[in-house]
Residue frames relative to the residue before (quaternion, step in Angstrom):
aa qw qx qy qz dx dy dz
M 1.0000 0.0000 0.0000 0.0000 0.00 0.00 0.00
T 0.4385 -0.7007 0.4959 0.2663 3.60 -0.87 0.97
M 0.6600 -0.5287 0.3633 0.3910 3.54 -1.27 0.48
P 0.6603 0.4963 -0.3386 0.4506 3.65 0.84 -0.81
A 0.6477 0.5169 -0.3227 0.4574 3.59 1.02 -0.83
A 0.6450 0.5229 -0.3166 0.4586 3.56 0.98 -0.85
L 0.6602 0.5033 -0.3131 0.4613 3.56 0.96 -0.86
A 0.6346 0.5341 -0.3253 0.4541 3.55 1.04 -0.80
R 0.6544 0.5146 -0.3108 0.4588 3.56 1.00 -0.86
I 0.6454 0.5154 -0.3210 0.4635 3.57 0.97 -0.85
G 0.6479 0.5271 -0.3133 0.4520 3.55 1.02 -0.82
A 0.6466 0.5216 -0.3176 0.4572 3.58 1.01 -0.83
L 0.6526 0.5140 -0.3089 0.4631 3.56 0.98 -0.87
A 0.6426 0.5199 -0.3203 0.4627 3.56 1.01 -0.84
L 0.6399 0.5287 -0.3236 0.4542 3.57 1.03 -0.83
L 0.6541 0.5115 -0.3102 0.4628 3.59 0.95 -0.88
A 0.6424 0.5215 -0.3201 0.4614 3.55 1.02 -0.85
G 0.6563 0.5143 -0.3130 0.4547 3.55 0.98 -0.82
L 0.6419 0.5180 -0.3202 0.4660 3.57 1.01 -0.80
A 0.6351 0.5384 -0.3292 0.4455 3.56 1.00 -0.82
Q 0.6638 0.5155 -0.3109 0.4438 3.56 1.05 -0.76
I 0.7338 0.4220 -0.2547 0.4675 3.58 0.97 -0.74
Q 0.5883 0.5575 -0.3823 0.4437 3.64 1.23 -0.31
P 0.4999 -0.6528 0.4628 0.3313 3.61 -0.94 0.77
A 0.5311 -0.6257 0.4652 0.3318 3.56 -1.08 0.73
R 0.5535 -0.6106 0.4510 0.3426 3.57 -1.09 0.74
A 0.5108 -0.6700 0.4466 0.3011 3.58 -0.86 1.00
Q 0.2929 -0.7450 0.5771 0.1616 3.52 -1.03 0.82
Y 0.3860 -0.7182 0.5290 0.2354 3.60 -0.88 0.93
P 0.6376 -0.3121 -0.7043 -0.0081 1.53 -1.77 1.81
E 0.2134 -0.7832 0.5731 0.1122 3.56 -1.11 0.71
R 0.7646 0.2163 -0.1639 0.5846 3.60 1.28 0.00
N 0.7394 -0.4406 0.2798 0.4253 3.55 -1.31 0.14
I 0.3183 -0.7234 0.5884 0.1709 3.53 -1.24 0.66
D 0.3140 -0.7401 0.5662 0.1819 3.59 -0.85 0.98
L 0.1119 -0.7604 0.6382 0.0454 3.56 -0.99 0.95
I 0.1936 -0.8205 0.5329 0.0727 3.56 -0.30 1.30
V 0.1382 -0.7434 0.6514 0.0632 3.53 -1.02 0.99
P 0.2984 -0.8088 0.4767 0.1717 3.63 -0.49 1.11
Y 0.6502 0.4197 -0.3185 0.5474 3.57 1.22 0.57
G 0.6415 -0.5305 0.3867 0.3968 3.56 -1.28 0.22
P 0.6555 -0.5234 0.3658 0.4031 3.59 -1.25 0.25
G 0.7404 0.4591 -0.3104 0.3805 3.53 -1.28 0.51
G 0.6347 0.5331 -0.3371 0.4464 3.61 1.18 -0.36
G 0.7514 -0.4163 0.2734 0.4329 3.53 -1.32 0.09
F 0.6569 0.5050 -0.3244 0.4563 3.60 0.93 -0.84
D 0.6460 0.5199 -0.3114 0.4641 3.56 0.99 -0.84
I 0.6681 0.5107 -0.3011 0.4496 3.59 0.90 -0.91
Y 0.6691 0.4813 -0.3006 0.4799 3.58 0.89 -0.90
A 0.6487 0.5294 -0.3288 0.4369 3.61 0.92 -0.88
R 0.6728 0.4944 -0.3001 0.4613 3.58 0.90 -0.90
A 0.6522 0.5149 -0.3219 0.4537 3.58 0.98 -0.78
V 0.6816 0.4648 -0.2898 0.4852 3.59 0.93 -0.87
G 0.6270 0.5394 -0.3401 0.4476 3.60 0.99 -0.78
K 0.6445 0.5139 -0.3186 0.4681 3.58 0.98 -0.81
A 0.6674 0.4896 -0.2978 0.4756 3.58 0.99 -0.85
M 0.5930 0.5737 -0.3651 0.4312 3.61 1.07 -0.66
E 0.6274 0.5711 -0.3399 0.4059 3.56 0.99 -0.80
N 0.5809 0.5772 -0.3700 0.4388 3.59 1.21 -0.41
H 0.7642 0.3453 -0.1603 0.5207 3.57 1.23 -0.48
L 0.6014 0.4913 -0.3593 0.5176 3.55 1.27 0.55
P 0.6691 -0.4615 0.3613 0.4569 3.61 -1.19 0.23
K 0.6266 -0.5985 0.3549 0.3510 3.58 -1.04 0.78
T 0.6805 0.4950 -0.2945 0.4530 3.59 1.13 -0.57
V 0.6402 0.5361 -0.3142 0.4517 3.61 1.27 -0.21
R 0.0986 -0.7806 0.6164 0.0315 3.54 -0.93 0.98
V 0.3364 -0.6856 0.5999 0.2386 3.56 -1.26 0.48
V 0.1397 -0.8266 0.5451 0.0129 3.54 -0.41 1.30
V 0.2767 -0.7721 0.5532 0.1456 3.58 -0.55 1.18
R 0.0622 -0.7809 0.6216 -0.0017 3.54 -0.93 1.01
N 0.2400 -0.7725 0.5755 0.1205 3.57 -0.65 1.14
I 0.0520 0.7802 -0.6190 0.0739 3.57 -0.70 1.14
P 0.0308 -0.8372 0.5460 -0.0077 3.61 0.26 1.24
G 0.4838 0.6882 -0.4815 0.2457 3.53 -1.35 0.12
A 0.8556 0.1166 -0.1144 0.4913 3.52 -1.18 0.78
G 0.6450 -0.5663 0.3265 0.3959 3.57 0.95 0.89
S 0.7307 -0.4193 0.1801 0.5078 3.58 1.08 0.91
V 0.4755 0.6960 -0.4379 0.3125 3.63 1.22 -0.22
N 0.6517 0.5426 -0.3355 0.4103 3.61 0.88 -0.89
G 0.7027 0.4730 -0.2745 0.4552 3.55 0.83 -0.97
I 0.6579 0.5023 -0.3156 0.4639 3.58 0.94 -0.85
A 0.6291 0.5331 -0.3324 0.4578 3.58 1.03 -0.78
Q 0.6371 0.5250 -0.3296 0.4581 3.59 1.00 -0.82
M 0.6500 0.5028 -0.3130 0.4761 3.57 0.97 -0.84
Y 0.6893 0.5177 -0.2831 0.4203 3.57 0.80 -1.09
R 0.7389 0.4309 -0.2219 0.4681 3.58 0.99 -0.88
S 0.4730 0.6808 -0.4403 0.3450 3.58 1.26 -0.07
A 0.6498 -0.5089 0.3873 0.4107 3.56 -1.24 0.40
P 0.4062 -0.7233 0.5007 0.2472 3.61 -0.90 0.87
D 0.3421 0.7633 -0.4717 0.2790 3.55 0.64 1.17
G 0.5869 -0.6152 0.3583 0.3856 3.57 1.28 0.11
Y 0.6212 0.5681 -0.3429 0.4169 3.58 1.25 0.00
T 0.7214 0.2906 -0.2416 0.5804 3.58 1.30 0.25
M 0.0839 0.7551 -0.6456 0.0773 3.54 -0.98 0.96
G 0.1592 -0.8040 0.5643 0.0991 3.58 -1.21 0.13
I 0.3831 -0.6504 0.5895 0.2875 3.50 -1.34 0.27
V 0.1784 -0.8192 0.5444 0.0262 3.57 -0.73 1.14
D 0.3610 -0.7248 0.5612 0.1714 3.51 -1.11 0.89
L 0.0163 0.7481 -0.6629 0.0262 3.55 -0.72 1.13
P 0.5570 -0.1762 -0.8105 0.0430 1.67 -1.63 1.89
G 0.3713 0.7766 -0.4672 0.2016 3.61 1.21 -0.12
A 0.7211 0.4268 -0.2497 0.4853 3.58 0.97 -0.82
V 0.6394 0.5356 -0.3160 0.4521 3.58 1.26 -0.39
A 0.6110 0.6174 -0.3527 0.3479 3.56 0.93 -0.95
P 0.6619 0.4978 -0.3475 0.4397 3.68 0.80 -0.79
Q 0.6115 0.5373 -0.3535 0.4608 3.60 1.07 -0.67
I 0.6593 0.5185 -0.3088 0.4485 3.56 0.93 -0.93
M 0.7028 0.4666 -0.2620 0.4687 3.58 1.04 -0.78
G 0.5731 -0.6503 0.3521 0.3530 3.57 1.29 0.17
E 0.3793 0.7226 -0.4997 0.2905 3.60 1.18 0.33
Q 0.4247 -0.6721 0.5449 0.2665 3.55 -1.13 0.68
L 0.0566 -0.8408 0.5378 -0.0250 3.55 -0.25 1.28
P 0.4818 -0.6729 0.4758 0.2977 3.61 -1.14 0.54
Y 0.7236 0.3144 -0.2586 0.5574 3.58 1.12 0.60
D 0.1909 -0.7451 0.6265 0.1260 3.54 -1.31 0.35
L 0.2873 -0.8091 0.4884 0.1559 3.57 -0.15 1.28
D 0.4929 0.6351 -0.4388 0.4014 3.59 1.22 -0.19
K 0.7464 0.4003 -0.2020 0.4918 3.58 1.14 -0.67
A 0.4475 0.7137 -0.4483 0.2990 3.60 1.24 -0.11
T 0.4068 -0.6628 0.5667 0.2721 3.55 -1.28 0.44
W 0.2163 -0.8053 0.5416 0.1066 3.58 -0.34 1.23
L 0.2215 -0.8136 0.5332 0.0686 3.55 -0.93 1.00
G 0.7367 -0.3567 0.2438 0.5202 3.59 1.12 -0.56
T 0.3849 -0.6920 0.5675 0.2257 3.54 -1.38 0.24
V 0.2161 -0.7881 0.5629 0.1242 3.57 -0.99 0.82
N 0.8269 -0.0100 0.0486 0.5601 3.61 0.99 -0.72
I 0.1086 -0.7354 0.6646 0.0758 3.51 -1.19 0.77
G 0.1989 -0.8014 0.5573 0.0876 3.53 -0.24 1.29
V 0.2403 -0.7980 0.5426 0.1046 3.57 -0.70 1.12
Y 0.3113 -0.7503 0.5594 0.1650 3.55 -0.93 0.97
S 0.1435 -0.7399 0.6462 0.1201 3.51 -1.36 0.42
L 0.3924 -0.6130 0.6137 0.3059 3.50 -1.34 0.37
V 0.0269 -0.8356 0.5474 -0.0388 3.58 -0.51 1.18
V 0.1226 -0.7583 0.6370 0.0642 3.53 -1.28 0.62
G 0.5715 -0.5813 0.4498 0.3649 3.56 -1.29 0.21
K 0.6387 -0.5546 0.3670 0.3870 3.56 -1.26 0.30
K 0.7316 0.2817 -0.2054 0.5858 3.61 1.22 -0.37
T 0.3136 0.7568 -0.5057 0.2705 3.54 0.11 1.26
A 0.4465 -0.6681 0.5243 0.2817 3.52 -1.18 0.61
F 0.6716 0.4514 -0.2833 0.5148 3.56 1.28 -0.29
S 0.0473 0.8679 -0.4869 0.0865 3.52 0.49 1.28
N 0.7859 0.1118 -0.0898 0.6016 3.61 1.25 -0.15
L 0.6993 -0.4850 0.3178 0.4180 3.58 -1.27 0.22
D 0.6019 0.5628 -0.3647 0.4336 3.58 1.05 -0.64
A 0.6296 0.5363 -0.3370 0.4498 3.59 1.06 -0.71
F 0.6288 0.5100 -0.3323 0.4838 3.59 1.16 -0.55
R 0.6992 0.4773 -0.2721 0.4575 3.56 0.97 -0.86
K 0.7896 0.1457 -0.0600 0.5930 3.58 1.10 -0.71
P 0.0617 -0.8407 0.5375 0.0252 3.59 0.46 1.17
A 0.4971 -0.6739 0.4661 0.2855 3.54 -1.01 0.86
G 0.7946 0.1402 -0.0758 0.5858 3.59 1.10 -0.64
R 0.8280 -0.0101 0.0602 0.5574 3.56 -0.43 -1.23
I 0.5467 -0.5737 0.4800 0.3763 3.55 -1.30 0.27
P 0.5979 -0.6087 0.3763 0.3612 3.64 -1.07 0.55
F 0.3793 -0.6672 0.5915 0.2474 3.52 -1.29 0.58
F 0.1517 -0.8059 0.5717 0.0275 3.54 -0.78 1.12
A 0.2751 -0.7856 0.5340 0.1482 3.61 -0.53 1.17
T 0.0889 0.7845 -0.6080 0.0838 3.59 -0.86 0.99
T 0.4608 -0.6623 0.5129 0.2931 3.55 -1.32 0.20
G 0.5555 -0.5863 0.3996 0.4336 3.57 1.27 0.08
S 0.7637 0.3889 -0.2637 0.4428 3.57 -1.34 -0.17
N 0.8526 -0.0561 0.0559 0.5165 3.59 -0.89 -0.96
D 0.6301 0.5412 -0.3279 0.4500 3.58 1.03 -0.81
L 0.6429 0.5099 -0.3140 0.4776 3.58 1.00 -0.81
A 0.6378 0.5270 -0.3285 0.4555 3.59 0.95 -0.83
M 0.6618 0.4971 -0.3088 0.4686 3.59 0.94 -0.85
A 0.6328 0.5220 -0.3319 0.4657 3.58 1.03 -0.75
R 0.6533 0.5063 -0.3141 0.4671 3.59 0.96 -0.81
I 0.6355 0.5168 -0.3263 0.4718 3.57 1.00 -0.81
T 0.6265 0.5467 -0.3281 0.4484 3.58 0.98 -0.89
A 0.6850 0.4820 -0.2879 0.4643 3.57 0.81 -0.99
S 0.6577 0.5178 -0.3146 0.4476 3.58 0.94 -0.86
V 0.6893 0.4830 -0.2880 0.4567 3.59 0.83 -0.98
L 0.7394 0.4160 -0.2289 0.4773 3.59 0.93 -0.90
G 0.4718 -0.7350 0.3988 0.2796 3.58 1.27 -0.07
F 0.6066 0.5175 -0.4166 0.4367 3.58 0.78 0.96
K 0.4090 -0.6771 0.5552 0.2568 3.54 -1.31 0.38
A 0.0145 -0.7974 0.6031 -0.0124 3.55 -1.16 0.62
Q 0.3471 -0.6708 0.6025 0.2580 3.51 -1.32 0.36
F 0.2327 -0.8208 0.5123 0.0977 3.56 -0.48 1.22
L 0.2103 -0.7599 0.6080 0.0933 3.54 -0.80 1.10
T 0.1157 -0.8633 0.4912 0.0003 3.59 -0.51 1.18
S 0.5010 0.7073 -0.3971 0.3017 3.60 1.21 0.19
Y 0.5452 0.6504 -0.3951 0.3517 3.61 1.22 -0.09
T 0.4671 -0.7415 0.4331 0.2106 3.53 -1.02 0.92
G 0.8126 -0.0415 0.0368 0.5802 3.60 1.18 -0.21
G 0.7384 -0.4268 0.2905 0.4338 3.54 -1.31 0.21
P 0.6582 0.5112 -0.3322 0.4416 3.63 0.82 -0.87
A 0.6404 0.5230 -0.3294 0.4560 3.60 1.04 -0.74
T 0.6469 0.4984 -0.3345 0.4703 3.61 1.00 -0.71
H 0.6322 0.5317 -0.3403 0.4492 3.59 1.02 -0.74
L 0.6582 0.4968 -0.3080 0.4745 3.58 0.97 -0.83
A 0.6107 0.5510 -0.3501 0.4483 3.60 1.07 -0.69
I 0.6534 0.4943 -0.3069 0.4844 3.58 1.02 -0.77
I 0.6522 0.5152 -0.3146 0.4585 3.58 0.95 -0.87
R 0.7003 0.4591 -0.2675 0.4767 3.61 0.99 -0.83
G 0.5230 -0.6554 0.4095 0.3595 3.60 1.19 -0.31
E 0.4230 0.6975 -0.4765 0.3279 3.60 1.24 0.22
A 0.7697 0.1468 -0.0691 0.6174 3.55 1.18 -0.66
D 0.4873 -0.6799 0.4728 0.2770 3.54 -1.22 0.51
A 0.8180 0.0105 0.0660 0.5713 3.55 1.02 -0.76
G 0.0516 0.7786 -0.6253 0.0137 3.51 -1.37 0.12
L 0.5037 -0.6147 0.5015 0.3420 3.52 -1.33 -0.14
G 0.0339 -0.8117 0.5830 0.0015 3.57 -1.01 0.77
I 0.3956 -0.7017 0.5414 0.2410 3.56 -0.94 0.92
D 0.6625 -0.5776 0.2982 0.3723 3.58 -0.99 0.86
V 0.6987 0.4623 -0.2888 0.4634 3.62 0.77 -0.96
A 0.6854 0.5226 -0.2913 0.4149 3.57 0.93 -0.91
I 0.7515 0.3877 -0.2231 0.4849 3.62 1.03 -0.66
A 0.3886 0.7720 -0.4550 0.2143 3.60 1.25 -0.20
R 0.7147 0.4516 -0.2835 0.4527 3.60 0.77 -0.95
H 0.6386 0.5202 -0.3306 0.4608 3.59 1.09 -0.63
L 0.6211 0.5161 -0.3374 0.4838 3.56 1.13 -0.62
K 0.6503 0.5297 -0.3124 0.4460 3.56 0.98 -0.86
S 0.6986 0.4566 -0.2651 0.4830 3.58 1.04 -0.80
G 0.4767 -0.6792 0.4317 0.3536 3.57 1.23 -0.43
D 0.4621 0.6950 -0.4420 0.3286 3.60 1.26 0.06
L 0.7588 0.1887 -0.1372 0.6081 3.57 1.23 -0.50
R 0.1437 -0.7738 0.6123 0.0753 3.53 -1.23 0.57
Q 0.3807 -0.7274 0.5292 0.2142 3.57 -0.99 0.88
L 0.2087 -0.7621 0.6009 0.1205 3.55 -0.92 0.97
L 0.8030 0.0101 0.0291 0.5951 3.58 1.12 -0.63
W 0.2456 -0.7488 0.6055 0.1107 3.54 -1.03 0.97
F 0.2906 -0.8040 0.4979 0.1460 3.59 -0.46 1.23
A 0.5328 0.5723 -0.4502 0.4311 3.57 0.53 1.19
K 0.5967 -0.5505 0.4305 0.3945 3.52 -1.28 0.27
K 0.6250 -0.5616 0.3871 0.3796 3.54 -1.10 0.67
G 0.8069 0.2504 -0.2043 0.4944 3.55 -0.85 0.99
A 0.4310 0.6973 -0.4706 0.3265 3.60 1.25 0.06
R 0.7120 -0.4535 0.3221 0.4286 3.55 -1.29 0.39
G 0.8493 0.1797 -0.1408 0.4761 3.56 -0.90 0.98
T 0.3220 0.7617 -0.5130 0.2299 3.61 1.20 0.19
P 0.3255 -0.7759 0.5033 0.1966 3.62 -0.55 1.10
A 0.5219 -0.6354 0.4714 0.3189 3.55 -1.08 0.72
G 0.8399 0.2352 -0.1701 0.4586 3.53 -1.05 0.83
V 0.6404 0.4812 -0.3349 0.4962 3.60 1.26 0.12
P 0.4286 -0.7110 0.4833 0.2778 3.63 -0.70 0.98
T 0.3329 -0.7331 0.5642 0.1825 3.54 -1.14 0.75
A 0.7087 -0.4081 0.3358 0.4674 3.57 -1.30 0.00
D 0.6374 0.5188 -0.3247 0.4681 3.59 1.03 -0.75
D 0.6586 0.5489 -0.3143 0.4075 3.57 0.91 -0.94
V 0.7402 0.3827 -0.2269 0.5041 3.60 1.03 -0.74
G 0.5805 -0.6442 0.3541 0.3502 3.57 1.24 0.33
H 0.6676 0.4463 -0.3132 0.5071 3.59 1.20 0.44
P 0.0800 -0.8393 0.5372 0.0260 3.61 0.48 1.18
E 0.5596 0.6200 -0.3953 0.3823 3.60 1.17 -0.44
L 0.5615 0.6137 -0.3877 0.3972 3.60 1.20 -0.43
A 0.5264 0.6249 -0.4132 0.4020 3.60 1.22 -0.28
N 0.5880 0.5731 -0.3653 0.4386 3.59 1.26 -0.28
L 0.5779 0.5330 -0.3871 0.4818 3.59 1.28 -0.16
S 0.3557 0.7161 -0.5080 0.3204 3.53 0.21 1.30
L 0.3754 -0.6869 0.5674 0.2556 3.55 -1.31 0.25
N 0.0727 -0.8515 0.5186 -0.0270 3.54 -0.18 1.33
R 0.1566 -0.7776 0.6059 0.0612 3.54 -0.82 1.07
V 0.0743 0.8165 -0.5587 0.1253 3.56 -0.38 1.27
F 0.3703 -0.7213 0.5444 0.2148 3.56 -1.27 0.45
A 0.0016 -0.7934 0.6070 -0.0454 3.53 -1.06 0.86
A 0.1946 -0.7402 0.6305 0.1294 3.54 -1.36 0.30
P 0.6794 -0.4782 0.3376 0.4424 3.61 -1.21 0.23
P 0.5597 -0.5777 0.4567 0.3801 3.59 -1.20 0.35
G 0.7805 0.4182 -0.2511 0.3909 3.53 -1.30 0.31
L 0.3307 0.7397 -0.5278 0.2548 3.61 1.12 0.41
P 0.5135 -0.6010 0.4981 0.3564 3.61 -1.02 0.70
E 0.6174 -0.6042 0.3485 0.3637 3.57 -0.96 0.83
A 0.6556 0.5161 -0.3265 0.4441 3.59 0.90 -0.84
V 0.6560 0.4957 -0.3017 0.4826 3.59 1.04 -0.79
R 0.6419 0.5254 -0.3248 0.4544 3.57 0.93 -0.90
A 0.6691 0.5071 -0.3048 0.4498 3.57 0.87 -0.95
R 0.6647 0.5007 -0.3091 0.4603 3.60 0.96 -0.82
L 0.6650 0.4946 -0.3057 0.4687 3.59 0.97 -0.84
V 0.6279 0.5211 -0.3269 0.4768 3.59 0.98 -0.83
D 0.6371 0.5407 -0.3231 0.4443 3.56 0.96 -0.89
A 0.6713 0.4980 -0.2991 0.4604 3.59 0.91 -0.91
V 0.6615 0.4979 -0.3079 0.4687 3.60 0.97 -0.86
Q 0.6882 0.4852 -0.2913 0.4540 3.58 0.84 -0.95
K 0.6456 0.4954 -0.3285 0.4794 3.61 1.00 -0.71
A 0.6193 0.5356 -0.3377 0.4643 3.58 1.09 -0.66
L 0.6588 0.5192 -0.3099 0.4476 3.57 0.93 -0.90
N 0.7458 0.3648 -0.1974 0.5213 3.57 1.15 -0.62
D 0.4145 0.7186 -0.4591 0.3178 3.57 1.29 0.25
P 0.5141 -0.6554 0.4539 0.3164 3.65 -0.87 0.90
E 0.5907 0.5743 -0.3639 0.4345 3.59 1.13 -0.61
L 0.6629 0.4822 -0.3019 0.4867 3.59 0.98 -0.83
S 0.6378 0.5311 -0.3284 0.4510 3.60 0.94 -0.82
A 0.6546 0.5068 -0.3110 0.4668 3.58 0.97 -0.86
W 0.6373 0.5172 -0.3255 0.4695 3.59 0.99 -0.82
A 0.6628 0.5245 -0.3088 0.4361 3.59 0.88 -0.97
A 0.6644 0.5012 -0.3053 0.4628 3.59 0.96 -0.85
K 0.6853 0.4908 -0.2827 0.4579 3.57 0.94 -0.89
A 0.7497 0.4007 -0.2088 0.4834 3.58 0.95 -0.91
N 0.3562 -0.7420 0.4819 0.3005 3.59 1.31 -0.21
F 0.4408 0.6183 -0.5068 0.4081 3.54 0.87 1.07
P 0.2918 -0.8131 0.4741 0.1702 3.61 -0.03 1.26
L 0.2876 -0.7332 0.5926 0.1687 3.52 -1.22 0.64
D 0.0248 -0.7552 0.6551 0.0011 3.55 -1.03 0.90
K 0.1200 -0.8654 0.4846 0.0428 3.52 0.45 1.29
G 0.0124 0.8099 -0.5848 0.0425 3.56 -0.91 0.97
T 0.4790 -0.6603 0.5072 0.2780 3.55 -1.15 0.69
P 0.6836 -0.4525 0.3453 0.4568 3.62 -1.22 0.11
D 0.6533 0.5044 -0.3218 0.4639 3.63 0.95 -0.81
E 0.6585 0.4915 -0.3121 0.4768 3.59 0.96 -0.80
T 0.6365 0.5255 -0.3270 0.4601 3.58 1.06 -0.70
R 0.6398 0.5075 -0.3230 0.4783 3.58 0.98 -0.81
R 0.6448 0.5122 -0.3201 0.4685 3.59 1.00 -0.79
L 0.6238 0.5346 -0.3295 0.4653 3.59 1.02 -0.78
Y 0.6401 0.5186 -0.3115 0.4735 3.58 0.99 -0.86
S 0.6677 0.5044 -0.3021 0.4566 3.60 0.89 -0.92
E 0.6470 0.5162 -0.3169 0.4631 3.58 0.98 -0.83
Q 0.6335 0.5254 -0.3279 0.4638 3.58 1.02 -0.79
R 0.6467 0.5225 -0.3206 0.4538 3.58 0.94 -0.86
L 0.6737 0.5001 -0.3022 0.4525 3.58 0.85 -0.96
F 0.6722 0.5063 -0.2985 0.4502 3.56 0.90 -0.96
L 0.7138 0.4553 -0.2710 0.4580 3.59 0.79 -0.99
T 0.5815 0.5744 -0.3756 0.4368 3.59 1.11 -0.57
K 0.6173 0.5592 -0.3338 0.4414 3.55 1.07 -0.78
Y 0.7780 0.2886 -0.1425 0.5396 3.58 1.09 -0.74
R 0.1424 0.8369 -0.5157 0.1152 3.56 1.11 0.69
A 0.6427 0.5411 -0.3372 0.4247 3.60 0.90 -0.87
M 0.6701 0.4878 -0.3106 0.4652 3.60 0.96 -0.78
L 0.6064 0.5450 -0.3523 0.4595 3.58 1.06 -0.68
K 0.7093 0.4439 -0.2428 0.4908 3.56 1.08 -0.79
G 0.4795 -0.7001 0.4150 0.3281 3.58 1.31 -0.04
E 0.4067 0.7262 -0.4646 0.3023 3.59 1.18 0.47
């Protein structure tokens, strides 16, 4: 190489180095707050879990980054999930998703503004387990009494919609008929109806019925989980025990997701923050104190949970549609 050429090359390299020094460094994700969308109003179980996990996430993000919970209720969680799904795939928006609540409309053929098949799954925080419950003074003291009632068929308290569909599936799988009462405004109202004797039975999520079980006002006839699952009560048959393991799919699953199409580096960083939060001792201590169980799941386990919900609900599409 000639001397002039060498000097020219050195000059070009020096110029590039100088430009690199004066150009701002490329921003590293995350550099600003992350929105965590809750598709329900404040104060409910999804909101409480989201806030607890968001707070724990901040322990594993830059000190200047906060996780900001945004409640976007409406249309049975569709509005909030749609907002999350349609957000820019930049890692600054995520959401807590209700399975099966967000799946059922897809199964029923509704045209939704999202496709959960394409969502970016981040992890699972809780799998709420349902039980078939009765009051302490009931003629329906076991499953055989439901299948072969001595007089009238049992009255089953529900809140309508998804709760009614689950009750119908329960009756179909277990082989009994029931008269479904649909005027109740929420799970606690159905539990009180059973305690007062207005209804014979209903479904109850583990956290919601805990105090009634402790007082003896409600009794579990069946635990809708696989044998040995977290919180399996002693002396209560499980879905496996009664020969219907598919009933374990009747659960209330709280999972985290982000829009589709996140760049791999961003997805990996966001997953890392969520997974570290789920395993944070601070979150574990909160869960134990507040009696909000943790069922930690990876993105792959969450995707599998979603797929299982789709398959199960597809089998009972007619009941979801009320046919």
